[in-house]
Each structure stands twice: as C-alpha cells, then as structure tokens.
MARMAR-975087 format. One record per residue: x, y, z of N, C-alpha, C, O, CB in turn; residue in three letters. Coordinates in steps of 0.02 Angstrom, whole numbers, plus 50000, padded with zeros to 5 digits. Glycine has a CB too. Layout:
XYZXYZXYZXYZXYZALA/...
//
This chain:
620834924645102621134917145090621324917845011620894917144967620504910145107HIS/621934918944999622234919344927621934913444884621644915044832623084918744928PRO/621984907144900621764901944853621044902444831620874899844777621874895344882PRO/620654905244864619934905944844619884911444791619384911544754619484907744906CYS/620354915844787620334921244744620534918944672620464922844625620774926644771ASP/620774912944665620994910744604620514906544564620664904144510621574907444613SER/619924905744592619464901344567619224903544505619104899044464618954900244610ILE/619104909844486618894911644428619014919644409618984924044452618204909644428SER/619144920944345619314928044327618694931944319618694938044312619724928444261THR/618134928044322617474932344318617354936944379617584935344433616824927544313MET/617024942244371616954946644429616224948544429615884948744379617424952944425THR/615984950044497615334952444503615404959744532614904961844561614904947644546SER/615914963444527615894969744557615604973844505615754973644445616574972244583SER/615094978444539614674983144494615104987644455615564990544483614194987444536PRO/615004988544390615304994144347615075001444364614675002244410615114992744274SER/615275005944335615085012844342614355013744334613995017444367615455017044294LYS/614165009144276613425009944258613095003044267612924999944217613305012644181GLN/613005000444327612764993944334612104992644311611714997344315612804992144398SER/611874986944288611244985444265610824985444333611144985044386611244978444221PRO/610204985744334609754985344391609794978744419609934973944383609054987044374PRO/609674978044487609634971144512609054967344494608514970344486609674971044583LEU/609084960544485608584956344466607924957744506607924958144568608814949444473TYR/607384958444470606764960244498606164955744481605584957444490606624966944478ASP/606364949744455605874945144426605764939644481606054939644535606124941944354GLY/605274934744457605134929544504605654924944522606154924044487604624925844481PRO/605554921744582606094918144611605864911244640605424911244682606404922344665ILE/606114906144621605994899644660606584897944706607154897044683605864893644611VAL/606424897344770606954895444809607004888144806606574884944835606894897944877ASP/607474885044774607494877844758607844873544819608014867644812607904876844687ALA/607924876944874608194872244933607984875145000608284880145022609024871544933HIS/607514872445032607144874345091607024868345134606774863245111606494877645073VAL/607184868945199606914862945252606484866045298606624871345325607514858945297HIS/605934862445308605474863345353605484858245407605464852345390604884863645322TYR/605514859745472605434855145529605154857945589605104863945600606054852245546TRP/604964852745630604594854645693604854849045738604494844045746603734854945684ASN/605464849345771605764843645803605394841645864605534836245890606474844945819PRO/604914845645892604554843345952604054838345935603864834245976604224848945988GLY/603784838545865603214834645848603374829445797603004824545789602684838945823ASN/603954830345761604194825645709604824823045722605224826545754604224828545644THR/604994816845700605574812245713606194815545681606274815045620605454804845684PRO/606654819145723607294821745695607824819845747607674818445805607284829945682ARG/608464819745725608944818545776608924821545837609114818345886609504819845756GLU/608684828345843608674832745898608004832045937607914835445987608774839745873VAL/607554827745915606894827145943606804825146008606384828046043606564823145910SER/607204819646032607194817346105607394823046154607104823846208607694811146116PRO/607924826846133608134832146180607634837646184607504840446238608794835046160LEU/607334839446123606924844946121606224842946158605884847546181606844847346045VAL/606044837446163605444834946182605554835546265605104837446302605284827246149LYS/606164833646286606364834246358606514841346388606354842846445606984830146368LEU/606854846046339607004851646375606704858246325606884864146331607854851646391LEU/606264855846281606124861346235605774867746267605694872746233605674858546180GLY/605584867446330605234872546362605784878446371605594884146383604904869946430TRP/606454876646366606964881646375607524880146322607974875946328607244881546452ASN/607414884346266607884883546212608594884546225609034881246197607714887846162LEU/608724889546270609444890646286609704884746316610264882846297609564896346332GLY/609344881046367609564874746396609634869046352610084864846359609124872846445LEU/609134868946300609164863446251609834864646208610214859846200608484863346202THR/609944869546188610544870646146611204870146184611714868246155610494877446114ASN/611204871946250611804871146288611954863146302612524861046304611714875246356TRP/611374858846311611474852546313611654848846248612044844046249610954850146342MET/611334851046186611524849046132612254848746110612494844046078611214852246097ALA/612624854546132613364855246110613714849746155614284848046140613694863346123LYS/613404847046208613784843146259613644835246234614084831046242613494845046344ARG/613054833546206612894826846190612924825446121612934819346110612274825246213ILE/612954829246069612944827546009613714826845986614174829446017612514832345972PHE/613794823145930614564821845907614844828145889614524832545860614644816745843PRO/615464828745906615824835145884615794837445808615794843245788616534834445900GLU/615784832045774615784833245701615144837045678615184841345634615834826445662ALA/614564835645708613934837845701613934846145722613694850445684613444833145747ALA/614194847445777614184853445807614674857645758614514863345740614394852945885ILE/615214855045740615624859245689615324860745628615354866345601616234855945671LEU/614974855345602614654856145535614144861545532614144865145482614334849845515PHE/613654862545584613104866745597613354873545630613014878645626612604862945642PHE/613914873445661614174879345701613764879445773614084879645825614064886645656ALA/613104879445775612664880445826612064875045810611864873445754612434888345829THR/611864873045865611184868945857610584872745862610034869945859611104863645909PRO/610654879545869609964883445884609534883745828608944885245836610074890645907LYS/609764882545771609284882645713608994875945698608574875245655609604885245651TYR/609254870545737609014863645724608524861945774608074857845762609574858445725LEU/608594865045833608114863545891607544867345888607074864945921608404864645957THR/607424872845858606784876545853606454875245786606744873445735606894884145862LYS/605774876545793605374876045726605604879445671605864884945681604724878245733ASN/605564877445615605654881145550605014878645507604984873145481606414879245512TYR/604574883145503603994881345470603724886745418603994892245416603494879845523LEU/603204885145378603084890345321603004897245353603314901845325602394888545276PRO/602674898645404602664905545429603264908045448603344914045437602244906245481ASP/603724905045476604424906245488604864908845425605264913545425604704899845515ASP/604694904645372605004907345304604714913845285605074918745272604864902345243TYR/604034913845285603804920545264604034926345301604144931845277603124920845265ASN/604104924645365604384930445409605044932245400605264937045432604354929145477ALA/605434928945356606124931045341606134937645299606604941545301606504925345303GLU/605584938545264605534944045217605334951445252604764951945274604994941845163PHE/605744956345257605474962045281605314967245226605044972645238605914964745331GLU/605464965445171605264969445109604764964945066604674959145082605934971545062THR/604474967645014604064963944970604594959544928605084961444895603594968944925THR/604354953144939604894948944904604684945544838604084945944825605124943444951ASN/605074942144795604934940244737604884932244730604764929144678605404943344697GLN/604994929744790604934922444797604264920144791603864921944835605194920044861VAL/604044916044737603474913544725603294906444753602754903644748603434913744661LYS/603804904344779603804897444808604394893844822604934896044802603464893544768GLY/604374887944856605014884544864604954877244845604414874444834605264885344937ILE/605534874244843605614866844836605874864744900606394867244922606084864544777VAL/605504859844935605664857245001606044850844993605804845644970605024856045043HIS/606704851545015607084845445015607194841845079607324844845131607684846744989VAL/607144835445073607094831045136607514833345187608004836745170607264823845124GLU/607414832045253607784835245303607934830545361607844832245419607414841245327ALA/608214823845341608414819445393607854817545436607914818145497608934822445432ASN/607364815445413606724812245450606944805645478607104801445436606044811045399TRP/606984804145541607284799245581606674793745593606814788645625607594802745651THR/606044794645570605614789845584605584783845533605814784645477605014793045591GLY/605334778445549605384772245512605254772845436605634770545394604924767345540LYS/604654776345423604424776945359604584783945335604324788945359603694775245355ASP/605034784045284605144791145251604604795345221604604801345210605584790445199PRO/604114790345208603554793745177603104798045216602724802145192603164789245148VAL/603174796745280602834800445329603084808345325602694812745344602974796945402ASP/603654809845303603904816345300603444820145235603154825645237604784815945286GLU/603474816245192603094819245132602344820145157602054825445144603124813945063THR/602024815245192601304815845215601324822545264600874826645261601024808545258ARG/601834823145303601834829245348601804835445309601374839745320602444829445393TRP/602324836245256602294842145220601624843545185601424849245180602824842045172LEU/601314838745164600684839445131600084842645183599614846145162600484831845103GLU/600174841145248599724843545292599884850745316599444853745348599684839045346SER/600484853945302600654859845318600264865945276600174865645215601364859745309LEU/600054871045315599744876845279600244881645249600604884645290599284880745326GLN/600324882945180600814887445159600484892545112599944891145085601394883845127THR/600784898045103600494902545067601154908245048601694908445076599834905545111ASN/600954911745001601464916944977602164913144960602204908044926601574922845038ASN/602674916344986603384914144974603464906644999603854902844971603904919245014ALA/603104904845049603264898145085602844892745048602894886945068603064898345169SER/602434894044997602064889244958602564883544931603044885244896601704893044897THR/602454877144948602824871244921602624870444853602044868744840602704864844959ILE/603114871644804602964870344736603174862444714602904859044670603344875944693LEU/603704860844755603944853744734604244850444799604484854044843604534853844672GLY/604234843644802604484840044861605014835144835604894830944791603904836344900ILE/605674836144868606194830444856606124826444918606234828844973606994833044844VAL/605944820844910605874815644967606484811544973606994812444940605264810844955SER/606394806945020607054802745040606844795445020606264793545024607284803245129HIS/607324791545000607324784444997608034782045003608504784944975606994781944934VAL/608094776445041608844773945047608874769444985608494764644984609054769645122ASP/609224770444941609294766544877609694761044884609754757544834609554770344823LEU/610004759344938610384753044950609914748044976610124742344986610974753845000THR/609244749544989608704744145006608694739544952609004740544900607964747045017LEU/608354734644963608144729344904607754732644852607384737344870607684723044931ASP/607784730944791607444733744734606654734744751606334739844736607564728944670PHE/606384729444783605614729644784605414734644838604894737944834605274722344800ASN/605834735044887605734740044945605764747244922605334751244940606264739045001SER/606264749044883606434755344851605804756944808605524762344814607124754944805VAL/605574752144765604954753244722604344754844767603964759644757604784746744677GLU/604294751044812603624752544852603694759944892603194763544899603464745944913ARG/604234761444912604294768444946604214773244889603834778144898605034769644985ILE/604514772344834604324777644785603684778944763603464784644753604624776844732LEU/603324772344755602574773544745602224776744798601744780344784602234767444734GLN/602414775944855602104778544912602184786444920601744790344936602374774944972SER/602754787644907602884795544900602454798444848602114803444861603634797244881HIS/602454795644787602024798244738601254798744756600904803644742602124794144678LYS/601054793644785600414793744815600284798944867599734801444872600294787544842GLU/600764800444903600684804144960600604812044942600274816044976601284802745006ALA/600944813444884600864820144863601064820444780601524817144755601364825044912SER/600664824344749600694825544686601334830044670601574830544614600044828444666SER/601604833444729602174838344721602884834644723603394837544705602124843844781LYS/602874828144745603454824444738603764823944668603504821044620603314817944762VAL/604344827244666604664827944604605374824644598605654823544544604694835044590CYS/605634823344656606344821044657606404816444720605984815544765606884827344660GLY/607024813644714607274809844776608044812244797608484813344755607264801444760ILE/608114812644858608794814744878609054808944926608704807044974608774822344916ARG/609714805944912610004801144956610714803444964611094803444915609954793944931ASP/610894805345021611514808745028612064803545026611994798245057611524812845093ALA/612624804944990613244800144992613884803045030614444800445032613464798544917ILE/613654809245062614294812645091614624808745144614314806845194614134819545120MET/615294807345133615624803945178616404806645180616684807345126615544796545161TRP/616704807945232617364810045233617764806245281617464804345331617404816945246HIS/618474804645275618904801045311619024804245380619114801145432619504800245273SER/619014810745373619284814845430618634814545481618074816445464619524823345404ASN/618784811945547618264811245595617944818245616617414818245647618564807545657HIS/618254823945601618094830145617617574832545572617234837445588618654834045617GLN/617484829245515617044830645465616394826145467616454820045461617414830045401VAL/615824828945474615204824945474615064821145418615044824045364614664828945482LEU/614974814945420614784810145366613954807745373613744804645421615314803345373SER/613664809345331612924808245324612864800645303612434797045327612564813545267PHE/613284798545259613244791345235613504786945285613884788945329613614790145171ALA/613294780345280613574775145327614254772545303614624769845345613064769145334ARG/614434773045241615024770445209615264774445156614894778345126614924764145184GLN/615954773545138616194777545087615934774645015615694768945010616984777645094GLU/615984778644964615794776344898615094772944895615004767744863616324771444873HIS/614644775644928613914772444931613644771444870613294766544860613404776344967ARG/613754776044820613444776344754613644771144702613354770244648613554782744727SER/614294767444728614564762344693614304755744710614454750844676615224762344700ARG/613904755344760613684748244787613214745544738612834749144706613324748444861LEU/613234739344731612864734844685612074737044699611704738044650613024726144702ASP/611834737644763611164737944777610904745144761610324746144742611034735844849SER/611364749844769611164757044746611114757144676610614759744652611654762544767PHE/611604754644636611544754744564610984750244539610724751344484612184752844532ARG/610784744844578610174741244550609494744644556609034743444517610114734644583ALA/609454749244610608884752744622608784759044580608234761244564608864754244688SER/609364761644565609404768244533608914769844471608604775144466610114768844510PHE/608884765044428608444765344363607774766944382607374769944345608414758544320PRO/607624764644448606794765744467606674773344459606134775544439606574763144554LEU/607194777544476607004785444473606794787744400606344791744390607674790344497LEU/607104785144359606914786944290606234784244270605824787444236607434784344241GLU/606124777844295605434774144282604844778044310604294777644283605424766744316LYS/604964782244374604424785644405604564793444388604314797844422604384783944487TYR/604944794644340605064802044320605214806044382604884810944398604414805144282ASN/605744803844418605934807744477606704809544469607104805544444605784803544546LEU/606874815444489607564818344484607934814644539607634812044587607594826544493THR/608614814444531609024812444587609484818044607609854821344569609424806344570PHE/609424818844678609864824544704610314821444762610094817544804609394830944734GLU/610884823244760611324821444821611714827244842611824832344808611824815444806THR/611944825844911612314830044956612904826644958612894821144985612004831345024PHE/613524829144933614184825244943614644830844955614464836744955614434820344878CYS/615294828644967615764832944981616264833744916616244829144875616104830645044TYR/616644838544907617004839244842617524833944832617754833144775617344846044837SER/617734830244881618114824444869617854818244837618194813344819618334822644926ASN/617124819244831616714813744800616424816044732615994812544705616124811544848GLN/616644821444707616384823544644616554818644586616154817844540616644830444629LEU/617134815444589617284809944537616794804044539616644801244487618014807044549GLN/616544802344597616084797244604615514799944572615254796244530615964795144675GLU/615234805844581614654808444549614694808044481614194805944453614524814844565MET/615234809844444615314809944382615284801744355614994800644301615984813944369THR/615524797244386615394789844369614694787944367614454784244325615724785344417GLU/614374790644414613584789044424613274792344362612914789044326613224792244500LEU/613384798244349613094801444290613194798744232612734798344192613274807444282ALA/613814796344216614094792844158613714786544148613534785044091614854791244167GLN/613574782744197613274776744202612464777144185612164772644157613434774144273ALA/612194782744207611444783744191611464789944156611414795044190610924784044256PHE/611524790544090611504796944054610814799744048610704805644037611794796143986PRO/610284794744057609604797644049609294800444120608774803844118609134791844019ASN/609544799344166609364801444235609604809044250610194810844252609694796244288GLN/609124812744259609214819744281609464820544354609084819444402608554823344273ARG/610124822844363610484822244425610584830144438610634834644397611204817544419ILE/610594830644511610694837644535611154837744594611014834544645610024840944554LEU/611754841644588612244842244630612044847644680611964853444659612864843544594LEU/611954846244744611884851244795612424855044815612974852444824611674848644848ASP/612324861644825612744866044858613564865444829614074864444863612664864144938HIS/613524866244765614154866444720614664860744743615274861344735614524873944724VAL/614384855444771614874850044786615194850544854615634846644873615414850044735GLY/614944855944894615224856544959615944855944964616184850744985614954851844999THR/616324860844945617044860244950617284862445023617264868345043617384864744892PRO/617494857445058617654857845128618274862645129618764862045091617804850545160ILE/618184867745178618804872645190619034876045137619624877945140619384869345214ALA/618674877445081618904881545020618884888145039619144892145000618494880744957ILE/618594890445094618634897245111619074898945172619154904845189617954899545123GLY/619364893845204619744894445260619824887745299619504882845279619454899545300GLY/620204887245349620314881545389619634879445421619294883745448620854883045441GLN/619434873245419618844869745454619054865345501619504861445488618424865945410PHE/618744865545562618824861545624619474861645656619634857245696618664854845612ALA/619874866745640620444868645689620984863045674621024860145620620174868545775GLY/621374862145726621994857445729621644850945709621104849045730622384856945808HIS/622034847645662621794840745638621134841045592620784836145580621634836245703ALA/621054846945571620444848345529620684848545454621224846045438620084855445551GLY/620314851445411620484851945348620694859445321620404864445342619934849245314VAL/621154859745278621324866745258621704869945305621554875745320620744870645246GLY/622224867045334622574871245388623044875545355623324879245394622954867145441GLU/623234876245291623644881545276623514882745198623214878645164624414879945296ASN/623754888245176623694890045104623754885345053623334884645009624134894645088ASP/624324881845058624474875945017623974870645008623824868244953625024872945042THR/623724868945067623204863745067622534866745036622164863344999623074861045143GLU/622414873145053621714876245028621754876844950621264875844915621554883945062ARG/622354878544925622474879444852622364872944821622024872844770623194882244835LEU/622604867344846622524860244820621774858544817621534855944767622914854844866GLN/621414859944869620674858844875620414863244823620034860344784620364860644948ILE/620504869644811620224872944763620364870744692619904870144651620394879144772THR/620974869644676621074866844609620814860444594620654858944537621724866444595GLU/620754856144648620504849944633619714850244632619384846044601620774845044683GLN/619474854544662618684855844661618544858544588618104855844555618424861744723TRP/618934863944560618794866344501618884860344446618424859644405619244872444491LYS/619394856444443619414851244393618914846044395618694843444344620004848144394ALA/618684844244466618184839144463617474842644435617124839644394618104835744539ASP/617334848144458616694851444434616774852144356616264850944324616564858944471ILE/617244853544326617314854244257617144847744222616774847544174617994856544241ARG/617434842344249617274835144230616594833544235616314830444190617634830144271GLN/616264835644291615634833644304615124837344261614604834544242615504834344373LEU/615264843344247614884848344203614834844744129614324845444095615304856144199ALA/615324841244107615294838244047614714833644042614494832543986615884835044034LEU/614434830844096613884826444089613284830944088613124834544134613844821144145CYS/612944830344029612374835544009611794834444059611414839144072612104834343930ARG/611704828244088611154826244127611184829044206610754828044248611154818444123ASN/611834833144215611964835144281611824842444291612024846444248612644833444299VAL/611534844444342611344851344354611604853544418611764848844455610624852344352TYR/611684859344441612024861844492611704867444533611554872844507612594863744467CYS/611604865844601611334871544646611884875944674612274873944717610944868644706LYS/611904882144649612334887344681612104889044745611834894444756612384893444643VAL/612194884544790611904886044858612384883444913612934881144898611184882744867SER/612164883944978612554880545036613204883045059613504880445105612694874045020GLY/613414888345024614134890345038614174894545109614694896545135614414895144974LEU/613524895445135613524898145207613704892845257613844894445315612824901145227GLY/613694886945240613764881145290614554881745316615014882745277613594873145251MET/614614881145387615294882345415615764877745379616324880045369615324881245494PRO/615654871445356616024866445325616454869445275617034867545267615614861445296VAL/616174874745238616544878445172617134882445203617574884345164615994884245127CYS/617174883845270617764887245292617824894645295618354897145314618234885145255GLY/617304898445276617284904945278617264908245340617444914045342616814906745245PHE/617034904745403617004907245461616494912145476616554915845525617544909245472GLY/615954912245434615444917445456615014915445511614704919845540615004919245401PHE/614934908745530614594906845581615004906845650614734905145703614334900545563GLY/615594908745646615984908645707615994915645745616274916145800616704906445689GLU/615714920945717615714927345745614964929345772614484926145751615984932445690THR/614894933845814614214936445827613984941345782613384942245772614174939145889THR/614504944845752614264949745701614224946445625614694943545597614774956245701GLU/613594947345601613624944445531613934947745474613924953945473613004943245511LYS/614204944445427614464947145375614084952945339613474953545348614584942245334PRO/614454957345297614044961745268613954958445192614234953345170614354969345272SER/613464962945157613304960945087613984961345055614174956045029612734965845050VAL/614344966145052614984966045016615434960345032615724957344986615344972145029GLU/615514958545099615934952945117615694946645088616114942845064615984952245190THR/615034945045086614754938945066614814938744978614934933544947613944938645098LEU/614704944744949614824944644874615524943044867615644938544826614674951544837VAL/616054945844902616704945744880616964938344900617424935844868617144951944914ASP/616674934844949616904928144961616604922544924616944917644909616824926745027LYS/615964922844906615524918044872615534919244793615474914444755614774918744902LEU/615594925244771615524925844697616024921344654615824918444604615634933244678SER/616664920844675617104916944634616874909144625616974906144572617794917444666PRO/616584906544678616264899544681615714899044628615714895044582615954897944753LEU/615224903544642614574903444610614734905244536614474901644494614034908544644ILE/615074909644518615224911944452615594906444418615454905744358615634918544453LEU/616004902644442616444896944417615944891844395615974889344339616964894044473PHE/615494890344438614984885244419614514887144364614334883144321614574883644477CYS/614344893044365613874896044308614314895544245614054893544192613624904344323ILE/614944897244248615374897044187615414890744153615374890344092616034898944201GLN/615514885144194615614878444172614964873944160614954869544117616024875344222VAL/614444875444200613784871944187613304875844145612824873144119613444870244251PHE/613434882744138612964886644102612314888444144612084884144181612784882744038GLY/612064893744139611544896844178610884892044172610474892044218611414904444152ALA/610794888344120610174884244110610344877944143609944873444130609954883044032ARG/610814876444180610944871044224611154873144293611404868944330611454866944195ARG/611054879144311611204880944381610534883944410610114886644373611834886344386CYS/610464883344479609894885844498610054888444579610464885644615609304880144488MET/609684893944598609734896744668609394892144711608914888844693609444903944675PHE/609674891944776609364889444829609614892644894610214894044900609434882444828GLY/609174893644945609444897545002609734892845059610114894745103608864902245032SER/609494886645052609774882345107609494884745175609824883345225610594882645109ASN/608964888045181608724890245246608354884145277608004880645241608264896745239PHE/608414883045342608774888545390609494885745399609814888045446608364889545471PRO/609754881345364610414878945383610964885045373611384886345416610594872245338VAL/610934888345317611344894145307611164900745339611454906045326611374895145239ASP/610674900145383610424905445421611034907045477611044912745501609684903145454LYS/611514902345498611994903945540612534908745515612934911545553612254898145560VAL/612534909445451613064914545421612844920445387613254924445363613474911345372SER/612124921445384611924927645347611394931145389611014927645423611644926045273VAL/611344937845390610954941545437610174939545416609784938445462611134949845433PRO/610004939245363609304937545346609264934145276609774933645242608864944045346SER/608634931645254608564929245191608524934745137608684933845079607994925145189LEU/608284940845163608264946445125608984948345098609104949445039607954951945167ASP/609464948545151610154950245129610424945245083610774946845036610634950945188THR/610244938445095610504933745050610264934344978610634932744932610364927345075TYR/609684936544970609524937844897609814943644875609934944144815608804938344882LEU/609944947944912610324953844880611044951844861611324953944810610354960044930VAL/611334947544907612014945044891611934941844818612254944144771612284939444950VAL/611534936944810611484932444746611304938344689611604938344635610814925544754TYR/610894942544701610774948044644611364951944629611484953644571610234953144662LYS/611744953344676612364956844663612874953244629613274956044592612644959144720ARG/612884946744642613384942144617613254941344541613704941144498613344935144655ILE/612574940844528612314939144456612244945044419612064944744360611644935544455LEU/612374950644446612064957344418612344958244347611974960644303612254964144465GLN/612984956344334613314957744277613164952444213613364953144155614054957944297GLN/612774947244237612584941944193612024945244144611734950444161612314935344235LEU/611904942144087611374944344044610684942944088610614938144126611404940343970PRO/610264947244076609564946544112609274938944103609014935944150608994952144077ARG/609344936244043609024929544024609414924744066609084919944087609074927643941SER/610054925144083610404920344131610164920644199610114915444230611114921544133ASP/610004926144225609804927444286609064924644306608884922544361609854934344293GLN/608674925344243607994922144246608014914944250607574911944282607594924044189GLU/608514911644216608604904044219608764902544296608404898744329609244901244166TRP/609354905744324609614903744382609134904944436609074900644480610234906744394ILE/608794910044437608284912444492607634908744496607304908244548608104919644481PHE/607424905844426606754903344426606694897244376606484891844395606254909144408GLU/606914898544307606774893844258607084887844261606774882844244606874896144203LYS/607714887444282608094880944291607704876244335607514870744315608794882044323THR/607574878844400607184874144446606524872544420606324866744425607084877244514ALA/606134877244391605554875544361605514870344306605034866544298605314880944340THR/606094870444267606044865444210606374858544239606114853044226606474868544137GLU/606954859044279607244853344309606674848444346606564842544332607784856144361PHE/606384852044393605834848844437605164847344410604704844544441605714853044492TYR/605154849744344604394850044313603914852844362603424849644380604104842644293SER/604044859044386603564861544427602864864244400602374865944434603884866344461LEU/602934864344331602204867644301601914861244272601624861944218602284874444236ASN/601944855444297601754849244271600924848844285600564845244250602214843144306LYS/600664852544338600004852044348599604858044307598994858344311599904852244425GLU/
//
C-alpha cells in the first residue's frame, strides 16, 4: 500500500555490516492477562456456557457479538481462552530477555474495577511473566469523590499500581468498534474535574484512542502539562496499512489512505510537542490498522512485518525521541497477526537495529521503567 511507504524516510533495512541485534533487558510494557471463565469479561457468559468446547464457543461468538467487535479482533479465539502468566512464559521458545511486564487493564466488566487489581495480585508470576507494574481502570467521568475512592482502593490493593487507563476511543463509522460511550469523552466537565486526581496520587494516565482523536489528546495534554500521559499503540491509525472492514469501512482506496497517513503524521507531530506525552510503539498487529495479517491462515514473515511496521514505528521515534517511546507486545491481542512473541521481538529488534544502542535501551527498557517508576520499591 503506497501511502504507508511515505510515512518516513528512515529505514530499518540492515546495512552490509549491520550492528548486532539488541541483546539487553526488555520490559514488555503492554500485556493483558485474563481468565474469562472465572473473571468478568464481555465473553464470560458464553465461555461459562460453552467453554468445554472452544471451537463451539468461538463459532457462537462470531454470531452473537457485534460485527464491529469481530472485525476489530478478527477472531474471538484469543479472547475466549485463558491468557495467564504461564501462557505468557510459554511464548518464548528461546532464552528471552524479558524481565517482566506492565499489565494494562483488560475491560473488566464487574461492578468494582479494583477487583481486577486484586485478581492480578493473586496470580503466581515468575520470569518473563512477572508483573512489574499495573495500569488499572477507573471511569474518570464518575463524580469526583467516587473517582478518588477508586484510586485509593487501587493503590491499597497493590503497590504495583502505577497508572490508570480510561479509553476514549470512539469512531462515527459503525463498522469500527467504539470502546467509549460517547464522542469527545475527555472534553467532558466530569472527566476534566477528576483528571487532576491522577497527579495527586502520582499515577500516569494512559489512553486508547483512534488517530482521528489525536487532536483531542493534544488538548488534554496541554490543559494538564504536569500529568504524565501515555499514548497507546501509536494512536491506532485505522486503515493506515490497507482497507479495514470492507465495503462502507475505512481506507477504501489509496487516496483515502494517503489522507489518513498524512493526518496521522501531522497530529502525531503536534502531540509530540507536549513534553508530558509518551508513546507506546505497539498494537500495530491489531486488524483495525488494516495490514490484513489476521485475515490469512499463514502468518507474515519477519521481513514482511519489518517492512510494514517500521515506517510507523520509526516515525514515532523520530518525533517523540527514544526517551519518550517504549515497546509493548499487546499480547495476546496482537497474537492474531504474528507467529509468536519470539518473532515479534525479532521484528522490533530488526526495526530498531540501526538506531544507537542507547536509544534501543530506552525503547526496550528504560522508558517504561522511568515513566511507570518501576524501580520505586
């Protein structure tokens, strides 16, 4: 798709004498654990009913869940089965460099969002699956006192709680999954009234938005310059890699995709001017980005992934700087598009191979460690 190729003039193609691939420590700054049979998730009722047969569960999920949700994830199979610390450790066939993960809230549907934090504290983790930090959830549009009470409870539930994520992602196209209940959520008076509580409790703010909402993120960052803010998944540019959601979807032709690319670049540049904003170079394996990796039975090669993803990743590093960018696997969500986490790490190492070793250290470990204050204990 030609429009994607115009993102950056930077290249990750190995030179004749390429430096060695990064072999230092890694913090995986974006992982989700879940157990839908025993914890409340959107798919839990179905899993409890049919979980004895995952094939049947997934067949039924495709027929009863909204089309936008199925399009977003490509398949329900990674949502309906457990993904726990042992599953994360099992991703590595070789000796890995991951020293631990940051767990990011994963749409806990129970009444009390603090229960997810308590559940994470109960998990047995070791090696790569070790939870170094927890990004919990609170609905920032609740009344001020309720938000403060929930934040206090999260902090009491675990000393690893280092941030809060409240997704604002919303899109007018009904084929695109909206996680937020309304448009421009971060502009609501209730949201803005509670937002200063994050700085009071020394918590980072993390959000999941689409690229058409990046200007809204810039407004928020400018309004609260002392609040550390993290943009998940490079702003999730819908259809930047190819058409998403077929007819009546997004990015139906080269002209539209070029417009998406150029607007994403402009908005990322503007957001990066806010020094309190950091960027996760992650999530590009999600089907909504339009690369089509999850639509085939044969997973893409390392070379294909490097070729498709490097322009976006390197552009973000170019405008934010390595010290404000961090790696995250987004597993198991990105699992739909890549053969294994081992492979994904090789892809990122290849993409970053030509950068100075110190930049690679920041992106793979130091930025996350500093941003989330992972060495606070």
